C-alpha positions, -999 to 999 in steps of 0.1 A, spaced: 124 -79 84 89 -68 72 73 -62 38 95 -86 18 64 -99 0 56 -63 -10 84 -61 -35 67 -79 -64 35 -60 -57 51 -26 -55 74 -27 -85 48 -33 -113 28 -4 -99 58 19 -100 66 10 -135 30 15 -146 35 52 -138 64 53 -163 43 36 -189 16 62 -184 41 90 -191 48 75 -225 12 75 -235 7 110 -249 13 111 -287 34 143 -285 63 125 -268 94 127 -291 113 96 -301 142 107 -279 121 111 -249 103 78 -256 136 60 -257 144 74 -223 111 64 -208 115 29 -223 148 27 -204 130 26 -170 146 -4 -153 127 -26 -128 159 -42 -116 174 -8 -106 142 1 -86 142 -33 -70 179 -30 -60 174 4 -43 142 -6 -27 156 -38 -12 187 -20 1 167 8 18 143 -17 33 169 -41 45 174 -48 82 209 -33 80 193 2 78 172 -6 109 140 11 95 157 44 86 145 61 119 150 98 123 178 104 148 188 67 146 218 51 129 198 37 100 185 72 91 220 85 87 231 55 67 201 60 43 211 97 39 247 88 30 235 61 6 213 86 -12 241 111 -14 263 85 -30 235 76 -55 230 112 -65 267 115 -71 268 83 -92 239 96 -113 258 128 -121 236 152 -102 253 182 -88 251 191 -51 217 208 -44 219 218 -8 248 242 -14 272 244 -43 294 218 -25 269 198 -4 241 173 -11 230 172 25 209 200 39 212 198 77 178 197 94 181 206 131 153 190 151 143 184 187 133 148 197 104 146 221 96 112 237 66 110 260 74 88 290 50 60 302 45 78 336 26 105 318 -11 107 327 -43 117 309 -76 118 329 -110 131 317 -137 139 343 -174 146 342 -193 151 374 -182 124 398 -170 101 369 -133 98 361 -118 81 330 -81 74 334 -67 67 299 -40 40 296 -8 49 278 -7 33 243 -38 12 250 -63 42 252 -43 72 242 -10 86 229 1 122 233 30 146 231 37 182 241 49 206 214 64 230 239 97 211 239 96 212 278 104 181 298 71 185 317 37 200 309 5 200 329 -29 207 315 -62 213 332 -88 226 308 -124 221 296 -132 201 265 -150 214 234 -161 193 204 -149 212 173 -160 188 146 -133 185 120 -115 216 132 -114 231 97 -114 267 85 -115 266 47 -129 298 31 -126 283 -4 -152 257 6 -173 282 27 -164 260 57 -157 272 93 -160 247 122 -154 274 148 -180 300 138 -163 327 159 -163 306 191 -136 315 215 -117 283 222 -86 299 238 -74 279 268 -96 249 260 -88 215 246 -105 206 214 -119 172 206 -118 166 168 -125 141 141 -99 129 117 -101 132 79 -122 156 58 -160 160 61 -176 132 40 -181 143 4 -188 127 -30 -183 161 -48 -147 167 -60 -154 204 -56 -159 199 -18 -127 187 0 -117 168 -31 -146 143 -29 -132 110 -18 -96 122 -19 -79 133 13 -69 170 14 -45 186 38 -75 197 59 -81 160 67 -45 152 79 -39 150 116 -11 175 113 -36 201 101 -59 194 131 -31 203 155 -21 234 135 -57 245 135 -61 241 172 -29 261 178 -40 289 155 -73 291 175 -54 295 207 -65 262 222 -46 245 250 -45 213 231 -63 189 208 -75 153 211 -83 133 179 -108 105 182 -93 76 161 -115 53 140 -100 28 115 -122 42 87 -113 79 92 -76 74 100 -71 48 72 -52 27 96 -57 7 128 -49 19 163 -17 -2 161 -3 22 135 -9 53 157 4 34 187 36 24 170 41 59 155 34 79 186 48 55 212 83 66 204 104 97 200 88 123 177 109 150 159 100 186 158 116 217 142 133 235 170 112 264 184 125 299 178 115 335 185 93 336 154 78 301 157 40 296 159 26 290 193 30 253 202 3 231 216 9 220 252 -9 187 244 -15 169 211 -32 136 215 -51 107 200 -76 85 218 -92 52 207 -127 51 194 -139 30 223 -124 54 249 -138 84 231 -173 69 229 -173 60 265 -163 95 276 -188 112 254 -216 89 265 -208 97 301 -212 133 292 -246 128 277 -234 129 241 -235 104 213 -204 101 191 -224 92 160 -247 121 164 -218 145 169 -201 131 138 -232 135 117 -236 171 129 -200 179 121 -205 168 85 -226 200 78 -215 236 71 -240 246 98 -220 228 126 -212 249 157 -187 238 184 -202 219 213 -191 227 248 -188 194 267 -193 189 304 -158 174 306 -124 184 318 -91 170 308 -62 168 333 -30 157 319 6 156 329 31 149 301 66 139 310 90 140 281 126 132 273 140 160 252 172 158 230 186 176 200 186 157 167 203 164 134 191 148 102 194 157 66 174 164 34 193 149 5 192 173 -25 205 167 -60 203 191 -89 201 187 -127 209 222 -140 186 235 -167 199 245 -201 182 278 -205 202 307 -189 170 326 -183 150 298 -167 176 276 -150 172 295 -117 137 281 -116 132 244 -107 107 216 -110 109 195 -78 106 158 -74 105 146 -38 100 115 -17 107 110 20 133 84 29 127 80 67 105 53 83 98 44 119 132 28 127 134 5 157 105 3 181 80 -19 199 86 -55 187 59 -72 167 62 -110 165 97 -106 180 108 -81 153 116 -46 164 126 -32 129 100 -13 109 115 -17 75 92 6 55 94 -10 21 63 6 8 65 36 32 86 49 16 116 29 2 95 23 -29 90 61 -34 127 68 -30 136 40 -54 113 55 -79 128 90 -73 162 76 -80 151 60 -112 133 91 -123 166 111 -117 185 85 -138 161 88 -167 164 126 -167 202 123 -170 197 101 -201 179 129 -220 200 142 -250 194 177 -237 184 187 -202 151 205 -197 151 243 -199 144 246 -161 165 229 -135 152 197 -119 156 193 -82 154 159 -65 148 160 -28 148 130 -5 132 145 26 138 135 62 115 131 92 82 128 73 69 102 98 71 128 126 49 153 108 66 163 75 95 179 94 121 177 66 96 192 42 87 218 67 123 228 71 130 229 34 99 251 28 114 276 53 150 272 38 145 266 1 176 264 -21 158 276 -53 
C-alpha cells in the first residue's frame, strides 16, 4: 500500500476548490447551501476505497481496473444519475490492444566505430505503435528540438525539413517561457506532453522518436518513466482510418543521451539552448539507431464510466457540460520495497473521489441546470489518454 499519508494532505486541497466556488457574491442561497454540503468524509471514503490494495492499483486490463469501473457504476446509480453510455448502460466499452515490450528487445546507437548499447529499463524504454509482435528499425537520427508545430505561437521546429524515415531525438516539455502568451508561460501545454511529441513525429512521417528525459523537463524522475513503460501499454486498436503509427517510441535517460550526443560531437546543453528559439532548425546527427522491439500483443477491454444528470431545458438538454477524471493507475508492476501495487491515491483516486462528490452536489440542487451534466470516469489515461481518446471519437452527446 502506497500514498496512505497523502490522504490528509489531499483532502483539504480538494475541499478548498469547493470553497472557491462559493466565493462569488452572485451565488444564490440555494446554491450556497449545496456548496456548503460538500462532505470531506464522503471524499475520504471513496478515495480510500479506490486506493486500497484490494483494487490492486486499478491497472488497465487488470482485475483491479474492472473492479474500479463496477464500483463507479454503482456509485453513479446510488447518486441517481441516469446511464450515460447508452440509454441503459453506464459503461462505455473501450476496445484496446495491450503492447508489452519484452526484455530481449534491443536499442543500439552508433557513430563511426563507436557503439552505444542501451540497457532495457536502465538506459531506455520503448514500445512500437504498429501493434506487431516484432519491429526492426535502422535509421539516421535528427535532433528536432521540442518537435512542435504551433502556428498560433509562430513556432515550427521542422522548418520544412524532410524527416521521413528518420528517428527524431526530442526534448520533453514546452520551450521555456515566462510569457503566458507563449506556450502558457510556466504552465504545461499539450505541446509539451510526451504524447504530443510522438504524434508530431508520426505526422511528420518519421520512423520513430526518442525523448531525452531530464527530471526537470519531465517533472518526474526516471523511475516514474521506467515504472510506467516497463509494463503493458494500452492503445486504441488500429483501423483502416487510423493515423500512421510509429514503429518506435522511446525515452532515454539524460546520462545516456548526453553520452551519445557527445560522441557525435554535439553538446546537449547547447542543443537545448538552440531549441528554445523560434529560429531553431533541425540538426542532422552523425548517428544511426538500430532497434529490434519484441512485443507481447493481446486484446484488452476496459470501460469509460458515464453518468448523466439531464438538463431541465428542452431546448438545451441535448447539450452537456462535462466533468471528467481518470480512474486508472499503474496496477501491479515492478516491486518497490517489496510492494508491487501502485495504489494511485493522488493519481487519480483523489480526482475521482472529487468527481463523485461534485456529482452528488449537483443532485442536491432544487432544480437541475438547463443543460445536461455529464460525468465521465475515463479509463486508460496512464497509457496515453486512451479512454479520453476513445470517447472523443465516440461521444455520447
